[in-house]
C-alpha positions in Angstrom: 0.0 0.0 0.0 1.2 3.4 -0.9 1.6 5.7 2.0 1.5 9.5 1.5 2.7 12.0 4.0 0.5 14.8 5.2 -0.3 17.5 2.6 2.9 18.6 1.0 3.6 19.8 -2.4 1.1 18.8 -5.1 -0.5 15.8 -3.4 -3.3 15.6 -1.0 -4.1 12.7 1.4 -7.6 12.7 0.1 -6.6 12.4 -3.6 -3.5 10.5 -4.6 -3.7 11.9 -8.1 -1.4 14.8 -9.0 -3.2 18.2 -9.3 -3.0 19.3 -12.9 -2.2 22.9 -13.9 -4.4 24.2 -16.8 -2.5 24.3 -20.1 -3.4 27.9 -20.7 -1.9 29.0 -17.4 1.2 27.0 -18.1 1.7 28.8 -21.4 1.1 32.1 -19.8 3.6 31.4 -17.1 6.2 30.2 -19.6 5.8 33.4 -21.6 6.2 35.5 -18.5 9.3 33.6 -17.6 10.7 34.0 -21.1 10.2 37.8 -21.2 11.6 38.2 -17.7 14.8 36.3 -18.7 15.0 38.4 -21.9 14.6 41.6 -20.0 17.2 40.6 -17.4 19.6 39.6 -20.2 19.1 42.8 -22.1 19.5 44.9 -19.0 22.7 43.1 -18.0 24.2 43.6 -21.5 23.1 47.2 -21.9 25.8 49.9 -21.7 25.7 52.7 -19.2 23.0 55.3 -19.7 24.3 58.5 -21.5 25.3 61.2 -19.1 25.4 64.9 -19.6 23.2 67.4 -21.4 21.1 66.4 -24.4 22.9 66.4 -27.7 21.4 68.5 -30.5 22.3 67.5 -34.1 22.7 70.3 -36.6 22.6 69.1 -40.2 24.3 71.7 -42.5 26.5 71.9 -45.5 30.2 71.2 -45.0 31.6 74.7 -44.4 35.3 74.4 -44.8 36.6 77.4 -42.7 35.4 75.9 -39.4 33.0 78.9 -38.8 30.0 76.7 -38.2 31.8 74.5 -35.7 33.1 77.5 -33.8 29.5 78.9 -33.7 28.3 75.5 -32.4 31.0 75.4 -29.8 30.3 78.9 -28.6 26.5 78.3 -28.4 27.1 75.1 -26.5 29.2 76.9 -24.0 26.6 79.7 -23.7 23.8 77.2 -23.0 25.1 76.6 -19.5 25.1 72.9 -19.9 21.5 72.8 -21.2 22.6 71.1 -24.4 25.5 70.3 -26.7 25.4 71.0 -30.5 26.9 68.4 -32.8 27.3 69.1 -36.5 26.6 66.5 -39.2 28.0 67.7 -42.5 25.9 67.6 -45.7 27.4 67.4 -49.2 28.5 70.6 -50.9 26.0 70.3 -53.7 22.6 71.8 -52.8 20.6 69.1 -54.6 22.4 66.4 -52.8 21.8 68.2 -49.5 18.1 68.4 -50.1 17.8 64.7 -51.2 19.6 63.5 -48.1 17.5 65.6 -45.8 14.2 64.8 -47.6 14.8 61.1 -47.2 15.6 61.3 -43.5 12.7 63.6 -42.7 10.2 61.6 -44.7 11.3 58.6 -42.6 10.7 60.7 -39.4 14.4 60.6 -38.4 14.6 61.7 -34.8 18.4 62.4 -35.1 17.8 65.7 -36.9 17.2 68.6 -34.6 18.4 71.7 -36.4 18.4 72.0 -40.3 20.7 74.3 -42.2 18.0 74.9 -44.8 18.7 76.4 -48.3 16.4 79.4 -48.7 14.5 77.7 -51.5 13.3 74.7 -49.3 11.0 76.6 -46.9 7.7 76.1 -48.7 8.5 72.4 -49.5 9.6 71.5 -46.0 6.7 73.4 -44.3 4.1 71.9 -46.6 5.4 68.4 -46.0 5.2 68.9 -42.2 8.9 68.4 -41.8 9.7 71.6 -39.9 8.0 73.4 -36.9 6.6 76.9 -36.9 8.9 79.4 -35.4 7.8 80.2 -31.8 6.1 83.6 -31.4 8.4 84.5 -28.5 11.4 84.3 -30.9 9.8 85.8 -34.0 10.9 89.3 -33.2 14.5 88.2 -32.7 14.4 86.3 -36.0 13.3 89.3 -38.0 14.6 92.5 -36.2 17.5 94.1 -38.0 17.6 91.6 -40.9 17.1 92.2 -44.6 13.4 91.9 -45.4 14.3 89.6 -48.3 16.0 87.2 -45.8 13.0 87.1 -43.6 10.8 86.4 -46.6 12.8 83.4 -47.5 12.0 81.9 -44.1 8.2 82.7 -44.4 5.5 80.6 -46.1 1.8 81.3 -46.0 2.4 84.2 -43.6 4.1 81.9 -41.1 7.7 82.1 -40.1 9.3 78.7 -40.2 13.0 79.5 -39.6 15.5 82.1 -38.6 17.7 83.7 -41.3 21.4 82.9 -40.8 23.5 83.7 -43.8 22.6 85.3 -47.1 24.3 86.0 -50.5 23.7 87.5 -53.9 25.8 87.7 -57.1 27.9 90.7 -58.0 29.6 91.8 -61.2 33.3 91.2 -60.9 35.5 92.9 -63.5 39.1 93.7 -64.4 39.9 97.3 -63.4 43.0 97.3 -65.6 41.0 96.6 -68.8 37.8 98.7 -68.3 37.7 102.3 -66.8 34.4 101.7 -65.1 31.9 98.8 -64.8 29.2 98.5 -67.4 25.7 99.6 -66.4 23.7 97.3 -68.6 24.0 93.8 -70.1 24.1 95.1 -73.6 26.9 97.5 -72.7 28.9 94.7 -71.0 28.6 92.5 -74.0 29.7 95.3 -76.3 32.7 96.1 -74.1 33.7 92.4 -73.9 33.5 91.9 -77.7 35.8 94.9 -78.3 38.4 93.5 -75.8 38.8 90.4 -77.9 40.3 87.2 -76.6 40.6 88.5 -73.0 37.2 90.0 -72.9 35.2 86.9 -72.0 32.2 87.0 -69.7 31.8 84.2 -67.1 28.3 83.1 -66.1 26.6 79.8 -65.1 25.2 78.1 -68.1 25.0 74.4 -67.2 21.6 72.7 -66.9 21.2 73.0 -63.2 20.0 75.4 -60.4 22.5 78.1 -61.4 20.9 78.5 -64.9 17.5 79.0 -63.2 19.1 81.6 -60.9 20.5 83.4 -63.9 17.2 83.5 -65.7 15.2 84.6 -62.5 17.6 87.5 -62.0 17.4 88.6 -65.6 13.6 88.3 -65.5 13.2 90.2 -62.3 15.6 92.9 -63.6 13.3 93.2 -66.6 10.2 93.6 -64.3 8.9 90.0 -64.5 8.2 87.1 -62.2 7.9 83.3 -62.7 4.7 82.9 -60.6 2.1 85.2 -59.3 2.1 86.6 -55.7 0.4 83.5 -54.3 2.8 81.1 -56.1 -0.1 79.2 -57.6 -0.3 80.5 -61.2 2.3 81.2 -63.9 3.1 84.8 -64.5 6.0 85.1 -67.1 4.7 88.3 -68.7 5.7 88.2 -72.4 7.7 91.5 -72.5 10.0 90.8 -69.6 10.3 87.1 -70.4 11.4 87.8 -74.0 13.8 90.5 -72.9 15.5 88.1 -70.5 15.7 85.3 -73.1 17.1 87.8 -75.7 20.0 88.6 -73.4 20.7 85.0 -72.7 20.7 84.3 -76.5 22.9 87.2 -77.3 25.5 86.3 -74.6 25.6 82.6 -75.6 26.2 83.4 -79.3 28.7 86.2 -78.7 32.4 85.7 -79.1 32.6 87.0 -75.5 31.0 83.8 -74.2 33.3 81.2 -72.7 33.6 78.0 -74.9 32.5 76.0 -71.9 29.4 78.0 -71.1 27.0 75.1 -71.4 28.9 73.2 -68.7 29.8 76.1 -66.5 28.9 76.3 -62.8 30.0 78.8 -60.1 33.3 77.1 -59.5 34.1 76.7 -63.2 33.4 80.4 -63.7 35.7 81.2 -60.8 38.5 79.1 -62.1 38.2 80.6 -65.6 38.3 84.1 -64.3 41.4 83.3 -62.2 43.3 82.4 -65.3 43.3 86.0 -66.4 41.6 85.5 -69.7 38.2 86.9 -68.7 37.2 90.5 -68.0 33.8 90.0 -66.5 32.2 87.5 -64.1 28.8 87.2 -62.5 29.3 85.2 -59.3 29.0 85.1 -55.5 31.3 86.6 -52.9 33.4 83.4 -52.4 35.4 84.4 -55.5 37.1 87.2 -53.7 39.0 85.2 -51.1 39.7 82.6 -53.7 41.4 85.1 -56.0 43.4 86.5 -53.2 44.8 83.1 -52.4 45.0 81.5 -55.8 45.5 84.3 -58.3 46.8 87.4 -56.4 47.8 89.1 -59.7 44.1 88.9 -60.8 42.9 90.0 -57.4 45.1 93.1 -57.6 43.0 94.3 -60.5 39.7 93.0 -59.5 36.7 95.3 -59.0 33.1 94.8 -58.0 29.8 96.4 -58.9 26.1 95.6 -58.9 24.8 93.2 -61.4 24.3 94.9 -64.8 20.8 96.3 -65.4 18.5 94.8 -68.1 16.7 98.0 -68.7 18.7 101.2 -68.7 18.0 103.4 -65.7 16.3 100.5 -63.8 18.5 98.9 -61.1 19.0 95.2 -61.4 17.3 92.8 -59.1 19.1 89.5 -58.5 18.3 86.3 -56.8 19.0 85.9 -53.1 20.7 82.8 -51.6 21.8 81.8 -48.2 20.9 79.5 -45.2 18.0 79.6 -42.8 17.9 77.5 -39.6 14.8 75.4 -39.0 13.8 72.9 -36.3 12.7 69.4 -37.3 9.2 68.3 -36.5 10.7 65.0 -35.3 13.3 66.5 -32.9 13.2 65.0 -29.4 14.2 68.3 -27.9 12.3 71.0 -29.9 12.4 73.7 -27.2 16.2 73.3 -26.8 16.6 73.2 -30.6 14.8 76.5 -31.0 17.0 78.0 -28.3 20.1 76.7 -30.0 19.1 77.8 -33.5 18.3 81.3 -32.2 21.9 81.4 -30.8 23.4 80.0 -34.0 21.7 82.7 -36.1 22.6 85.5 -33.7 24.9 88.4 -34.2 28.1 86.8 -32.8 27.6 83.7 -34.9 27.0 85.7 -38.1 30.1 87.7 -37.4 32.1 84.4 -37.1 30.6 83.1 -40.4 31.5 86.4 -42.2 35.0 86.7 -40.7 36.1 83.0 -41.1 34.0 81.8 -44.0 33.2 85.0 -45.9 29.5 84.2 -45.6 27.5 87.5 -45.8 25.3 88.2 -42.8 21.5 88.7 -42.8 21.9 91.5 -40.2 22.2 95.1 -41.6 24.4 96.3 -38.8 27.2 93.8 -39.4 27.9 95.4 -42.8 29.3 98.4 -40.8 31.4 96.1 -38.5 35.1 96.7 -39.1 35.9 93.0 -39.0 33.2 92.1 -41.5 34.2 95.0 -43.8 37.8 93.9 -43.8 36.8 90.4 -44.9 34.1 91.7 -47.3 35.4 95.0 -48.7 32.5 95.0 -51.2 30.0 95.1 -48.2 28.3 98.4 -49.4 27.7 97.1 -52.9 26.4 93.7 -51.5 24.1 95.5 -49.0 22.6 97.6 -51.8 22.2 94.5 -53.9 20.4 92.6 -51.1 18.1 95.6 -50.5 16.6 95.0 -54.0 17.1 91.2 -54.2 14.3 88.8 -55.1 13.3 85.3 -54.2 13.0 82.3 -56.5 9.4 81.1 -56.8 8.0 80.4 -53.4 6.2 77.1 -53.9 6.4 73.5 -52.5 7.0 72.4 -56.1 10.1 74.6 -56.5 12.4 71.7 -57.4 10.1 70.8 -60.4 9.8 74.5 -61.4 13.5 74.9 -61.4 14.0 71.8 -63.5 11.4 72.9 -66.0 13.3 76.2 -66.5 16.7 74.8 -66.8 15.6 72.0 -69.2 13.8 74.5 -71.4 16.6 77.0 -71.6 19.6 74.7 -72.0 21.8 75.2 -74.0 21.4 79.0 -74.0 22.8 79.2 -77.6 19.7 77.4 -78.9 17.2 79.8 -77.2 14.6 81.4 -79.5 13.0 84.2 -77.4 9.6 84.1 -79.3 9.3 80.3 -79.4 10.7 79.7 -75.9 8.5 82.2 -74.2 5.6 79.9 -74.9 7.5 76.7 -74.2 8.7 78.0 -70.9 5.2 79.0 -69.8 3.9 75.5 -70.7 6.8 73.8 -68.9 6.3 75.8 -65.7 2.6 75.3 -65.8 3.0 71.5 -66.0 5.5 71.7 -63.1 3.1 73.5 -60.7 0.4 71.0 -61.7 2.7 68.1 -61.0 2.1 66.9 -64.5 5.6 65.9 -65.3 8.5 67.7 -66.9 8.8 66.0 -70.3 
């Protein structure tokens, strides 16, 4: 006979059969045990929690002088241990910058806190929901003392989305040892260049890319026209100004004063060609000045600057504005800190650093009278006057398509027919803003 001790364990003196645990409860218990072991294993293998203030990541183009890194270091220091700013460098090419940022933001990448945003991206990024509205408490600081055109580039649908950081616009650079004074109009400049012969070339950007669109927008605005209407929803391209701009492009491209490599010329190719000494005129940004000082001092010694030539005699030119605005990503984990950091990065001290070290023009009026800035940018007065009358490129979320439509229609410039291409251009831009394709 089996003898069982008093009630212990799973057996009862009244029932010699083992007590069965329901299968469902067994599975649940096993699951709990599994996840407990998994948690304990993960906890034991996990590295130490990060210490110190939150790290804010600033995505911006790779600025070679170190000005941006110095500004980031200074603002980190001024934060009083509230945050640290780390820079992630984007490619030098603006199209590649946009592509990389768009992919990350579309994927809701939380690693992006502050965006060094090209002035033409505001409408697209805001419409996509990728950037945050600028806080009302910081709006006054983001606009006070800045060029109105710079503030406009950070605005979309009457809302401020960023703070203006750096700006830029093209000037006319010319050889003072070959011409007594700069030409006042495009026709006068082409006439002067043709008379000078082999060394009278004019350097502009003629490749099929954003630079060609900028060239056309500046000519069109100087002639009194616009690409789109004020709302950015309908094509403008008034026939008179459009044909005038196209006529100048055609005349230049077919003139002996045009560079043989015009159809593949970008800003840097224009700079290099001018530094050889075989050109008398160049339309380009301010970076060409420090480059000439370093790489071609004999050219720099005879290098003058003036406003872009006028399209219509007696009417000042209006050229396209460039630059960088600072926006805060919608997906930032630390938006309040990011706004504070961006406000510091776009402040007066940081803009002075960017001008002094990197030659990047400020968006603040007052800095154009700063001795340090004027020493670095001796053309400050001409650039300031240019920025006072500068224009934006079309403000639309579909700007990338509009730009592509323009550059495809007008390349190569030597094949332009002003009468024919005025209609072709209108049709191409219309298709772009309707998202109907570009071919």
